[in-house]
PDB file of N, CA, C and O in Angstrom:
ATOM      1  N   UNK A   1       0.820  -1.172   0.000  1.00  0.00           N
ATOM      2  CA  UNK A   1       0.000   0.000   0.000  1.00  0.00           C
ATOM      3  C   UNK A   1       0.880   1.258   0.000  1.00  0.00           C
ATOM      4  O   UNK A   1       1.943   1.279   0.621  1.00  0.00           O
ATOM      5  N   UNK A   2       0.433   2.290  -0.693  1.00  0.00           N
ATOM      6  CA  UNK A   2       1.194   3.528  -0.791  1.00  0.00           C
ATOM      7  C   UNK A   2       0.928   4.409   0.424  1.00  0.00           C
ATOM      8  O   UNK A   2      -0.215   4.574   0.848  1.00  0.00           O
ATOM      9  N   UNK A   3       1.982   4.961   0.968  1.00  0.00           N
ATOM     10  CA  UNK A   3       1.810   5.817   2.142  1.00  0.00           C
ATOM     11  C   UNK A   3       1.274   7.190   1.724  1.00  0.00           C
ATOM     12  O   UNK A   3       1.380   7.593   0.566  1.00  0.00           O
ATOM     13  N   UNK A   4       0.703   7.889   2.692  1.00  0.00           N
ATOM     14  CA  UNK A   4       0.143   9.226   2.436  1.00  0.00           C
ATOM     15  C   UNK A   4       1.233  10.191   1.983  1.00  0.00           C
ATOM     16  O   UNK A   4       0.972  11.059   1.150  1.00  0.00           O
ATOM     17  N   UNK A   5       2.441  10.059   2.509  1.00  0.00           N
ATOM     18  CA  UNK A   5       3.544  10.946   2.133  1.00  0.00           C
ATOM     19  C   UNK A   5       3.880  10.786   0.656  1.00  0.00           C
ATOM     20  O   UNK A   5       4.127  11.779  -0.028  1.00  0.00           O
ATOM     21  N   UNK A   6       3.894   9.559   0.154  1.00  0.00           N
ATOM     22  CA  UNK A   6       4.188   9.338  -1.255  1.00  0.00           C
ATOM     23  C   UNK A   6       3.094   9.889  -2.153  1.00  0.00           C
ATOM     24  O   UNK A   6       3.379  10.394  -3.239  1.00  0.00           O
ATOM     25  N   UNK A   7       1.849   9.799  -1.712  1.00  0.00           N
ATOM     26  CA  UNK A   7       0.747  10.352  -2.504  1.00  0.00           C
ATOM     27  C   UNK A   7       0.875  11.860  -2.587  1.00  0.00           C
ATOM     28  O   UNK A   7       0.714  12.436  -3.663  1.00  0.00           O
ATOM     29  N   UNK A   8       1.165  12.515  -1.458  1.00  0.00           N
ATOM     30  CA  UNK A   8       1.329  13.969  -1.461  1.00  0.00           C
ATOM     31  C   UNK A   8       2.512  14.386  -2.310  1.00  0.00           C
ATOM     32  O   UNK A   8       2.462  15.415  -2.984  1.00  0.00           O
ATOM     33  N   UNK A   9       3.566  13.605  -2.286  1.00  0.00           N
ATOM     34  CA  UNK A   9       4.753  13.936  -3.060  1.00  0.00           C
ATOM     35  C   UNK A   9       4.461  13.904  -4.563  1.00  0.00           C
ATOM     36  O   UNK A   9       5.035  14.689  -5.318  1.00  0.00           O
ATOM     37  N   UNK A  10       3.578  13.008  -5.001  1.00  0.00           N
ATOM     38  CA  UNK A  10       3.306  12.889  -6.426  1.00  0.00           C
ATOM     39  C   UNK A  10       2.305  13.933  -6.927  1.00  0.00           C
ATOM     40  O   UNK A  10       2.180  14.140  -8.134  1.00  0.00           O
ATOM     41  N   UNK A  11       1.591  14.589  -6.009  1.00  0.00           N
ATOM     42  CA  UNK A  11       0.647  15.625  -6.420  1.00  0.00           C
ATOM     43  C   UNK A  11       1.390  16.913  -6.745  1.00  0.00           C
ATOM     44  O   UNK A  11       2.386  17.229  -6.094  1.00  0.00           O
ATOM     45  N   UNK A  12       0.924  17.664  -7.747  1.00  0.00           N
ATOM     46  CA  UNK A  12       1.602  18.924  -8.055  1.00  0.00           C
ATOM     47  C   UNK A  12       1.442  19.916  -6.911  1.00  0.00           C
ATOM     48  O   UNK A  12       0.381  20.003  -6.292  1.00  0.00           O
ATOM     49  N   UNK A  13       2.504  20.657  -6.640  1.00  0.00           N
ATOM     50  CA  UNK A  13       2.446  21.663  -5.586  1.00  0.00           C
ATOM     51  C   UNK A  13       1.897  22.965  -6.160  1.00  0.00           C
ATOM     52  O   UNK A  13       2.107  23.270  -7.334  1.00  0.00           O
ATOM     53  N   UNK A  14       1.203  23.720  -5.338  1.00  0.00           N
ATOM     54  CA  UNK A  14       0.679  25.024  -5.720  1.00  0.00           C
ATOM     55  C   UNK A  14       1.421  26.083  -4.917  1.00  0.00           C
ATOM     56  O   UNK A  14       1.517  25.991  -3.693  1.00  0.00           O
ATOM     57  N   UNK A  15       1.933  27.065  -5.594  1.00  0.00           N
ATOM     58  CA  UNK A  15       2.648  28.140  -4.938  1.00  0.00           C
ATOM     59  C   UNK A  15       1.877  29.435  -5.147  1.00  0.00           C
ATOM     60  O   UNK A  15       1.413  29.716  -6.252  1.00  0.00           O
ATOM     61  N   UNK A  16       1.741  30.227  -4.082  1.00  0.00           N
ATOM     62  CA  UNK A  16       1.034  31.495  -4.232  1.00  0.00           C
ATOM     63  C   UNK A  16       1.952  32.532  -4.881  1.00  0.00           C
ATOM     64  O   UNK A  16       3.160  32.322  -4.987  1.00  0.00           O
ATOM     65  N   UNK A  17       1.370  33.650  -5.311  1.00  0.00           N
ATOM     66  CA  UNK A  17       2.114  34.682  -6.033  1.00  0.00           C
ATOM     67  C   UNK A  17       3.240  35.266  -5.185  1.00  0.00           C
ATOM     68  O   UNK A  17       4.307  35.588  -5.706  1.00  0.00           O
ATOM     69  N   UNK A  18       3.010  35.402  -3.902  1.00  0.00           N
ATOM     70  CA  UNK A  18       4.033  35.963  -3.015  1.00  0.00           C
ATOM     71  C   UNK A  18       5.255  35.042  -2.965  1.00  0.00           C
ATOM     72  O   UNK A  18       6.390  35.517  -3.004  1.00  0.00           O
ATOM     73  N   UNK A  19       5.030  33.743  -2.881  1.00  0.00           N
ATOM     74  CA  UNK A  19       6.140  32.791  -2.856  1.00  0.00           C
ATOM     75  C   UNK A  19       6.913  32.835  -4.168  1.00  0.00           C
ATOM     76  O   UNK A  19       8.144  32.835  -4.170  1.00  0.00           O
ATOM     77  N   UNK A  20       6.186  32.873  -5.284  1.00  0.00           N
ATOM     78  CA  UNK A  20       6.851  32.903  -6.597  1.00  0.00           C
ATOM     79  C   UNK A  20       7.735  34.134  -6.741  1.00  0.00           C
ATOM     80  O   UNK A  20       8.870  34.038  -7.208  1.00  0.00           O
ATOM     81  N   UNK A  21       7.216  35.291  -6.340  1.00  0.00           N
ATOM     82  CA  UNK A  21       7.988  36.526  -6.442  1.00  0.00           C
ATOM     83  C   UNK A  21       9.206  36.480  -5.526  1.00  0.00           C
ATOM     84  O   UNK A  21      10.289  36.931  -5.901  1.00  0.00           O
ATOM     85  N   UNK A  22       9.027  35.936  -4.325  1.00  0.00           N
ATOM     86  CA  UNK A  22      10.138  35.803  -3.390  1.00  0.00           C
ATOM     87  C   UNK A  22      11.220  34.881  -3.969  1.00  0.00           C
ATOM     88  O   UNK A  22      12.409  35.178  -3.857  1.00  0.00           O
ATOM     89  N   UNK A  23      10.818  33.786  -4.576  1.00  0.00           N
ATOM     90  CA  UNK A  23      11.786  32.854  -5.167  1.00  0.00           C
ATOM     91  C   UNK A  23      12.586  33.537  -6.277  1.00  0.00           C
ATOM     92  O   UNK A  23      13.797  33.337  -6.374  1.00  0.00           O
ATOM     93  N   UNK A  24      11.927  34.339  -7.112  1.00  0.00           N
ATOM     94  CA  UNK A  24      12.639  35.055  -8.179  1.00  0.00           C
ATOM     95  C   UNK A  24      13.644  36.039  -7.590  1.00  0.00           C
ATOM     96  O   UNK A  24      14.774  36.142  -8.067  1.00  0.00           O
ATOM     97  N   UNK A  25      13.231  36.755  -6.561  1.00  0.00           N
ATOM     98  CA  UNK A  25      14.119  37.721  -5.920  1.00  0.00           C
ATOM     99  C   UNK A  25      15.313  37.020  -5.268  1.00  0.00           C
ATOM    100  O   UNK A  25      16.453  37.457  -5.424  1.00  0.00           O
ATOM    101  N   UNK A  26      15.052  35.944  -4.545  1.00  0.00           N
ATOM    102  CA  UNK A  26      16.138  35.211  -3.885  1.00  0.00           C
ATOM    103  C   UNK A  26      17.116  34.623  -4.893  1.00  0.00           C
ATOM    104  O   UNK A  26      18.321  34.593  -4.644  1.00  0.00           O
ATOM    105  N   UNK A  27      16.609  34.156  -6.023  1.00  0.00           N
ATOM    106  CA  UNK A  27      17.500  33.599  -7.045  1.00  0.00           C
ATOM    107  C   UNK A  27      18.428  34.691  -7.591  1.00  0.00           C
ATOM    108  O   UNK A  27      19.627  34.463  -7.749  1.00  0.00           O
ATOM    109  N   UNK A  28      17.879  35.870  -7.878  1.00  0.00           N
ATOM    110  CA  UNK A  28      18.714  36.975  -8.381  1.00  0.00           C
ATOM    111  C   UNK A  28      19.780  37.348  -7.350  1.00  0.00           C
ATOM    112  O   UNK A  28      20.939  37.559  -7.706  1.00  0.00           O
ATOM    113  N   UNK A  29      19.394  37.432  -6.079  1.00  0.00           N
ATOM    114  CA  UNK A  29      20.320  37.852  -5.035  1.00  0.00           C
ATOM    115  C   UNK A  29      21.330  36.770  -4.669  1.00  0.00           C
ATOM    116  O   UNK A  29      22.387  37.077  -4.117  1.00  0.00           O
ATOM    117  N   UNK A  30      21.022  35.514  -4.968  1.00  0.00           N
ATOM    118  CA  UNK A  30      21.908  34.406  -4.579  1.00  0.00           C
ATOM    119  C   UNK A  30      23.178  34.350  -5.414  1.00  0.00           C
ATOM    120  O   UNK A  30      24.191  33.816  -4.963  1.00  0.00           O
ATOM    121  N   UNK A  31      23.135  34.893  -6.619  1.00  0.00           N
ATOM    122  CA  UNK A  31      24.283  34.785  -7.507  1.00  0.00           C
ATOM    123  C   UNK A  31      24.343  33.458  -8.244  1.00  0.00           C
ATOM    124  O   UNK A  31      25.226  33.252  -9.077  1.00  0.00           O
ATOM    125  N   UNK A  32      23.414  32.555  -7.947  1.00  0.00           N
ATOM    126  CA  UNK A  32      23.354  31.257  -8.635  1.00  0.00           C
ATOM    127  C   UNK A  32      22.556  31.406  -9.919  1.00  0.00           C
ATOM    128  O   UNK A  32      21.676  32.260 -10.025  1.00  0.00           O
ATOM    129  N   UNK A  33      22.877  30.555 -10.900  1.00  0.00           N
ATOM    130  CA  UNK A  33      22.003  30.533 -12.070  1.00  0.00           C
ATOM    131  C   UNK A  33      20.699  29.841 -11.670  1.00  0.00           C
ATOM    132  O   UNK A  33      20.615  29.211 -10.615  1.00  0.00           O
ATOM    133  N   UNK A  34      19.704  29.966 -12.513  1.00  0.00           N
ATOM    134  CA  UNK A  34      18.367  29.464 -12.172  1.00  0.00           C
ATOM    135  C   UNK A  34      18.375  27.965 -11.895  1.00  0.00           C
ATOM    136  O   UNK A  34      17.720  27.510 -10.957  1.00  0.00           O
ATOM    137  N   UNK A  35      19.105  27.192 -12.697  1.00  0.00           N
ATOM    138  CA  UNK A  35      19.116  25.736 -12.525  1.00  0.00           C
ATOM    139  C   UNK A  35      19.716  25.344 -11.174  1.00  0.00           C
ATOM    140  O   UNK A  35      19.174  24.481 -10.482  1.00  0.00           O
ATOM    141  N   UNK A  36      20.830  25.972 -10.796  1.00  0.00           N
ATOM    142  CA  UNK A  36      21.467  25.652  -9.514  1.00  0.00           C
ATOM    143  C   UNK A  36      20.573  26.075  -8.348  1.00  0.00           C
ATOM    144  O   UNK A  36      20.462  25.356  -7.355  1.00  0.00           O
ATOM    145  N   UNK A  37      19.943  27.230  -8.468  1.00  0.00           N
ATOM    146  CA  UNK A  37      19.036  27.691  -7.417  1.00  0.00           C
ATOM    147  C   UNK A  37      17.886  26.707  -7.250  1.00  0.00           C
ATOM    148  O   UNK A  37      17.529  26.356  -6.125  1.00  0.00           O
ATOM    149  N   UNK A  38      17.306  26.261  -8.352  1.00  0.00           N
ATOM    150  CA  UNK A  38      16.180  25.321  -8.290  1.00  0.00           C
ATOM    151  C   UNK A  38      16.592  24.002  -7.652  1.00  0.00           C
ATOM    152  O   UNK A  38      15.840  23.436  -6.858  1.00  0.00           O
ATOM    153  N   UNK A  39      17.775  23.510  -7.990  1.00  0.00           N
ATOM    154  CA  UNK A  39      18.269  22.267  -7.366  1.00  0.00           C
ATOM    155  C   UNK A  39      18.399  22.454  -5.862  1.00  0.00           C
ATOM    156  O   UNK A  39      17.992  21.596  -5.078  1.00  0.00           O
ATOM    157  N   UNK A  40      18.975  23.595  -5.470  1.00  0.00           N
ATOM    158  CA  UNK A  40      19.189  23.847  -4.041  1.00  0.00           C
ATOM    159  C   UNK A  40      17.875  23.951  -3.280  1.00  0.00           C
ATOM    160  O   UNK A  40      17.769  23.466  -2.153  1.00  0.00           O
ATOM    161  N   UNK A  41      16.867  24.584  -3.893  1.00  0.00           N
ATOM    162  CA  UNK A  41      15.603  24.837  -3.204  1.00  0.00           C
ATOM    163  C   UNK A  41      14.547  23.764  -3.451  1.00  0.00           C
ATOM    164  O   UNK A  41      13.487  23.788  -2.825  1.00  0.00           O
ATOM    165  N   UNK A  42      14.822  22.820  -4.357  1.00  0.00           N
ATOM    166  CA  UNK A  42      13.859  21.757  -4.632  1.00  0.00           C
ATOM    167  C   UNK A  42      12.679  22.208  -5.470  1.00  0.00           C
ATOM    168  O   UNK A  42      11.572  21.690  -5.328  1.00  0.00           O
ATOM    169  N   UNK A  43      12.920  23.175  -6.345  1.00  0.00           N
ATOM    170  CA  UNK A  43      11.873  23.687  -7.234  1.00  0.00           C
ATOM    171  C   UNK A  43      12.121  23.125  -8.629  1.00  0.00           C
ATOM    172  O   UNK A  43      13.262  23.089  -9.091  1.00  0.00           O
ATOM    173  N   UNK A  44      11.068  22.690  -9.298  1.00  0.00           N
ATOM    174  CA  UNK A  44      11.190  22.207 -10.664  1.00  0.00           C
ATOM    175  C   UNK A  44      11.639  23.372 -11.548  1.00  0.00           C
ATOM    176  O   UNK A  44      10.975  24.408 -11.570  1.00  0.00           O
ATOM    177  N   UNK A  45      12.753  23.226 -12.278  1.00  0.00           N
ATOM    178  CA  UNK A  45      13.249  24.331 -13.106  1.00  0.00           C
ATOM    179  C   UNK A  45      12.231  24.831 -14.134  1.00  0.00           C
ATOM    180  O   UNK A  45      12.142  26.035 -14.376  1.00  0.00           O
ATOM    181  N   UNK A  46      11.469  23.928 -14.737  1.00  0.00           N
ATOM    182  CA  UNK A  46      10.461  24.361 -15.710  1.00  0.00           C
ATOM    183  C   UNK A  46       9.426  25.273 -15.052  1.00  0.00           C
ATOM    184  O   UNK A  46       8.979  26.259 -15.637  1.00  0.00           O
ATOM    185  N   UNK A  47       9.061  24.920 -13.830  1.00  0.00           N
ATOM    186  CA  UNK A  47       8.112  25.740 -13.079  1.00  0.00           C
ATOM    187  C   UNK A  47       8.719  27.111 -12.802  1.00  0.00           C
ATOM    188  O   UNK A  47       8.056  28.133 -12.975  1.00  0.00           O
ATOM    189  N   UNK A  48       9.970  27.132 -12.375  1.00  0.00           N
ATOM    190  CA  UNK A  48      10.647  28.395 -12.066  1.00  0.00           C
ATOM    191  C   UNK A  48      10.745  29.280 -13.298  1.00  0.00           C
ATOM    192  O   UNK A  48      10.477  30.479 -13.221  1.00  0.00           O
ATOM    193  N   UNK A  49      11.126  28.703 -14.437  1.00  0.00           N
ATOM    194  CA  UNK A  49      11.243  29.493 -15.666  1.00  0.00           C
ATOM    195  C   UNK A  49       9.885  30.072 -16.077  1.00  0.00           C
ATOM    196  O   UNK A  49       9.809  31.185 -16.595  1.00  0.00           O
ATOM    197  N   UNK A  50       8.830  29.315 -15.844  1.00  0.00           N
ATOM    198  CA  UNK A  50       7.483  29.810 -16.148  1.00  0.00           C
ATOM    199  C   UNK A  50       7.136  31.003 -15.256  1.00  0.00           C
ATOM    200  O   UNK A  50       6.579  31.996 -15.724  1.00  0.00           O
ATOM    201  N   UNK A  51       7.472  30.894 -13.965  1.00  0.00           N
ATOM    202  CA  UNK A  51       7.227  32.025 -13.058  1.00  0.00           C
ATOM    203  C   UNK A  51       7.960  33.258 -13.562  1.00  0.00           C
ATOM    204  O   UNK A  51       7.404  34.356 -13.599  1.00  0.00           O
ATOM    205  N   UNK A  52       9.221  33.060 -13.952  1.00  0.00           N
ATOM    206  CA  UNK A  52      10.034  34.197 -14.408  1.00  0.00           C
ATOM    207  C   UNK A  52       9.428  34.827 -15.655  1.00  0.00           C
ATOM    208  O   UNK A  52       9.388  36.051 -15.786  1.00  0.00           O
ATOM    209  N   UNK A  53       8.963  33.991 -16.561  1.00  0.00           N
ATOM    210  CA  UNK A  53       8.336  34.505 -17.779  1.00  0.00           C
ATOM    211  C   UNK A  53       7.052  35.270 -17.453  1.00  0.00           C
ATOM    212  O   UNK A  53       6.803  36.342 -18.004  1.00  0.00           O
ATOM    213  N   UNK A  54       6.245  34.710 -16.557  1.00  0.00           N
ATOM    214  CA  UNK A  54       4.960  35.321 -16.224  1.00  0.00           C
ATOM    215  C   UNK A  54       5.089  36.573 -15.367  1.00  0.00           C
ATOM    216  O   UNK A  54       4.284  37.494 -15.504  1.00  0.00           O
ATOM    217  N   UNK A  55       6.082  36.628 -14.489  1.00  0.00           N
ATOM    218  CA  UNK A  55       6.163  37.714 -13.517  1.00  0.00           C
ATOM    219  C   UNK A  55       7.158  38.810 -13.866  1.00  0.00           C
ATOM    220  O   UNK A  55       7.161  39.859 -13.222  1.00  0.00           O
ATOM    221  N   UNK A  56       8.005  38.595 -14.870  1.00  0.00           N
ATOM    222  CA  UNK A  56       8.969  39.614 -15.254  1.00  0.00           C
ATOM    223  C   UNK A  56       8.315  40.568 -16.244  1.00  0.00           C
ATOM    224  O   UNK A  56       7.792  40.139 -17.273  1.00  0.00           O
ATOM    225  N   UNK A  57       8.344  41.875 -15.934  1.00  0.00           N
ATOM    226  CA  UNK A  57       7.734  42.828 -16.864  1.00  0.00           C
ATOM    227  C   UNK A  57       8.469  42.816 -18.200  1.00  0.00           C
ATOM    228  O   UNK A  57       9.696  42.725 -18.244  1.00  0.00           O
ATOM    229  N   UNK A  58       7.730  42.907 -19.253  1.00  0.00           N
ATOM    230  CA  UNK A  58       8.317  42.921 -20.593  1.00  0.00           C
ATOM    231  C   UNK A  58       8.516  44.361 -21.032  1.00  0.00           C
ATOM    232  O   UNK A  58       7.761  45.256 -20.652  1.00  0.00           O
ATOM    233  N   UNK A  59       9.543  44.565 -21.839  1.00  0.00           N
ATOM    234  CA  UNK A  59       9.773  45.903 -22.375  1.00  0.00           C
ATOM    235  C   UNK A  59       8.708  46.200 -23.417  1.00  0.00           C
ATOM    236  O   UNK A  59       8.320  45.331 -24.197  1.00  0.00           O
ATOM    237  N   UNK A  60       8.247  47.434 -23.417  1.00  0.00           N
ATOM    238  CA  UNK A  60       7.235  47.832 -24.389  1.00  0.00           C
ATOM    239  C   UNK A  60       7.857  47.891 -25.778  1.00  0.00           C
ATOM    240  O   UNK A  60       8.977  48.375 -25.945  1.00  0.00           O
ATOM    241  N   UNK A  61       7.134  47.403 -26.756  1.00  0.00           N
ATOM    242  CA  UNK A  61       7.598  47.473 -28.139  1.00  0.00           C
ATOM    243  C   UNK A  61       7.312  48.863 -28.684  1.00  0.00           C
ATOM    244  O   UNK A  61       6.461  49.588 -28.169  1.00  0.00           O
ATOM    245  N   UNK A  62       8.035  49.218 -29.730  1.00  0.00           N
ATOM    246  CA  UNK A  62       7.775  50.500 -30.382  1.00  0.00           C
ATOM    247  C   UNK A  62       6.366  50.506 -30.942  1.00  0.00           C
ATOM    248  O   UNK A  62       5.856  49.471 -31.369  1.00  0.00           O
ATOM    249  N   UNK A  63       5.746  51.657 -30.939  1.00  0.00           N
ATOM    250  CA  UNK A  63       4.367  51.750 -31.393  1.00  0.00           C
ATOM    251  C   UNK A  63       4.241  51.689 -32.904  1.00  0.00           C
ATOM    252  O   UNK A  63       3.144  51.471 -33.420  1.00  0.00           O
ATOM    253  N   UNK A  64       5.359  51.880 -33.636  1.00  0.00           N
ATOM    254  CA  UNK A  64       5.248  51.849 -35.093  1.00  0.00           C
ATOM    255  C   UNK A  64       5.261  50.439 -35.659  1.00  0.00           C
ATOM    256  O   UNK A  64       5.061  50.260 -36.860  1.00  0.00           O
ATOM    257  N   UNK A  65       5.493  49.428 -34.819  1.00  0.00           N
ATOM    258  CA  UNK A  65       5.429  48.043 -35.267  1.00  0.00           C
ATOM    259  C   UNK A  65       6.668  47.550 -35.975  1.00  0.00           C
ATOM    260  O   UNK A  65       6.650  46.461 -36.549  1.00  0.00           O
ATOM    261  N   UNK A  66       7.758  48.326 -35.955  1.00  0.00           N
ATOM    262  CA  UNK A  66       8.970  47.928 -36.655  1.00  0.00           C
ATOM    263  C   UNK A  66      10.091  47.530 -35.706  1.00  0.00           C
ATOM    264  O   UNK A  66      11.265  47.666 -36.050  1.00  0.00           O
ATOM    265  N   UNK A  67       9.753  47.046 -34.531  1.00  0.00           N
ATOM    266  CA  UNK A  67      10.766  46.602 -33.587  1.00  0.00           C
ATOM    267  C   UNK A  67      11.623  47.753 -33.111  1.00  0.00           C
ATOM    268  O   UNK A  67      11.107  48.714 -32.539  1.00  0.00           O
ATOM    269  N   UNK A  68      12.934  47.673 -33.338  1.00  0.00           N
ATOM    270  CA  UNK A  68      13.848  48.692 -32.859  1.00  0.00           C
ATOM    271  C   UNK A  68      13.921  49.936 -33.718  1.00  0.00           C
ATOM    272  O   UNK A  68      14.541  50.918 -33.309  1.00  0.00           O
ATOM    273  N   UNK A  69      13.317  49.935 -34.879  1.00  0.00           N
ATOM    274  CA  UNK A  69      13.384  51.093 -35.759  1.00  0.00           C
ATOM    275  C   UNK A  69      12.533  52.233 -35.224  1.00  0.00           C
ATOM    276  O   UNK A  69      11.454  52.012 -34.674  1.00  0.00           O
ATOM    277  N   UNK A  70      13.018  53.430 -35.387  1.00  0.00           N
ATOM    278  CA  UNK A  70      12.298  54.598 -34.892  1.00  0.00           C
ATOM    279  C   UNK A  70      11.331  55.161 -35.920  1.00  0.00           C
ATOM    280  O   UNK A  70      10.575  56.082 -35.611  1.00  0.00           O
ATOM    281  N   UNK A  71      11.339  54.649 -37.084  1.00  0.00           N
ATOM    282  CA  UNK A  71      10.434  55.141 -38.122  1.00  0.00           C
ATOM    283  C   UNK A  71      11.153  55.111 -39.458  1.00  0.00           C
ATOM    284  O   UNK A  71      12.325  54.743 -39.528  1.00  0.00           O
ATOM    285  N   UNK A  72      10.461  55.494 -40.507  1.00  0.00           N
ATOM    286  CA  UNK A  72      11.097  55.463 -41.824  1.00  0.00           C
ATOM    287  C   UNK A  72      12.189  56.526 -41.919  1.00  0.00           C
ATOM    288  O   UNK A  72      12.066  57.618 -41.363  1.00  0.00           O
ATOM    289  N   UNK A  73      13.246  56.188 -42.627  1.00  0.00           N
ATOM    290  CA  UNK A  73      14.343  57.135 -42.832  1.00  0.00           C
ATOM    291  C   UNK A  73      13.960  58.101 -43.951  1.00  0.00           C
ATOM    292  O   UNK A  73      13.154  57.795 -44.829  1.00  0.00           O
ATOM    293  N   UNK A  74      14.568  59.261 -43.877  1.00  0.00           N
ATOM    294  CA  UNK A  74      14.353  60.229 -44.956  1.00  0.00           C
ATOM    295  C   UNK A  74      14.977  59.665 -46.228  1.00  0.00           C
ATOM    296  O   UNK A  74      16.034  59.036 -46.175  1.00  0.00           O
ATOM    297  N   UNK A  75      14.336  59.884 -47.361  1.00  0.00           N
ATOM    298  CA  UNK A  75      14.904  59.349 -48.601  1.00  0.00           C
ATOM    299  C   UNK A  75      16.261  59.983 -48.898  1.00  0.00           C
ATOM    300  O   UNK A  75      16.463  61.181 -48.698  1.00  0.00           O
ATOM    301  N   UNK A  76      17.171  59.165 -49.371  1.00  0.00           N
ATOM    302  CA  UNK A  76      18.493  59.670 -49.736  1.00  0.00           C
ATOM    303  C   UNK A  76      18.413  60.303 -51.109  1.00  0.00           C
ATOM    304  O   UNK A  76      17.684  59.823 -51.977  1.00  0.00           O
ATOM    305  N   UNK A  77      19.147  61.361 -51.306  1.00  0.00           N
ATOM    306  CA  UNK A  77      19.124  61.963 -52.653  1.00  0.00           C
ATOM    307  C   UNK A  77      19.754  61.016 -53.661  1.00  0.00           C
ATOM    308  O   UNK A  77      20.698  60.290 -53.349  1.00  0.00           O
ATOM    309  N   UNK A  78      19.224  61.035 -54.859  1.00  0.00           N
ATOM    310  CA  UNK A  78      19.733  60.175 -55.910  1.00  0.00           C
ATOM    311  C   UNK A  78      21.160  60.573 -56.299  1.00  0.00           C
ATOM    312  O   UNK A  78      22.017  59.714 -56.508  1.00  0.00           O
ATOM    313  N   UNK A  79      21.399  61.862 -56.393  1.00  0.00           N
ATOM    314  CA  UNK A  79      22.716  62.367 -56.749  1.00  0.00           C
ATOM    315  C   UNK A  79      23.159  63.337 -55.654  1.00  0.00           C
ATOM    316  O   UNK A  79      22.918  64.538 -55.778  1.00  0.00           O
ATOM    317  N   UNK A  80      23.802  62.853 -54.582  1.00  0.00           N
ATOM    318  CA  UNK A  80      24.129  63.711 -53.451  1.00  0.00           C
ATOM    319  C   UNK A  80      25.130  64.816 -53.788  1.00  0.00           C
ATOM    320  O   UNK A  80      25.220  65.804 -53.059  1.00  0.00           O
ATOM    321  N   UNK A  81      25.875  64.670 -54.866  1.00  0.00           N
ATOM    322  CA  UNK A  81      26.869  65.671 -55.207  1.00  0.00           C
ATOM    323  C   UNK A  81      26.265  66.883 -55.920  1.00  0.00           C
ATOM    324  O   UNK A  81      26.936  67.905 -56.057  1.00  0.00           O
ATOM    325  N   UNK A  82      25.016  66.791 -56.375  1.00  0.00           N
ATOM    326  CA  UNK A  82      24.354  67.926 -57.017  1.00  0.00           C
ATOM    327  C   UNK A  82      23.723  68.836 -55.962  1.00  0.00           C
ATOM    328  O   UNK A  82      23.208  68.341 -54.960  1.00  0.00           O
ATOM    329  N   UNK A  83      23.753  70.137 -56.163  1.00  0.00           N
ATOM    330  CA  UNK A  83      23.102  71.043 -55.219  1.00  0.00           C
ATOM    331  C   UNK A  83      21.591  70.830 -55.233  1.00  0.00           C
ATOM    332  O   UNK A  83      21.017  70.533 -56.280  1.00  0.00           O
ATOM    333  N   UNK A  84      20.952  70.977 -54.093  1.00  0.00           N
ATOM    334  CA  UNK A  84      19.516  70.774 -54.048  1.00  0.00           C
ATOM    335  C   UNK A  84      18.756  72.055 -54.230  1.00  0.00           C
ATOM    336  O   UNK A  84      17.525  72.050 -54.217  1.00  0.00           O
TER     337      UNK A  84
END
């Protein structure tokens, strides 16, 4: 027969938002990479990476839809050596 401890161990753990944020902060302050931190704390690395993806603010994209470009460039003159 399976013991109650083994049944609980096989069930997925639920972590509240405060715990997830604390884990991200502690990992940054520890100086360890994410994988080493997860091994030390007994957290599934895939779970930790998901928390980081979900809780880390993303940089806003440019509003013009062209990624890093600031907008269209001014057209270059066809013959730059001629006076305009």
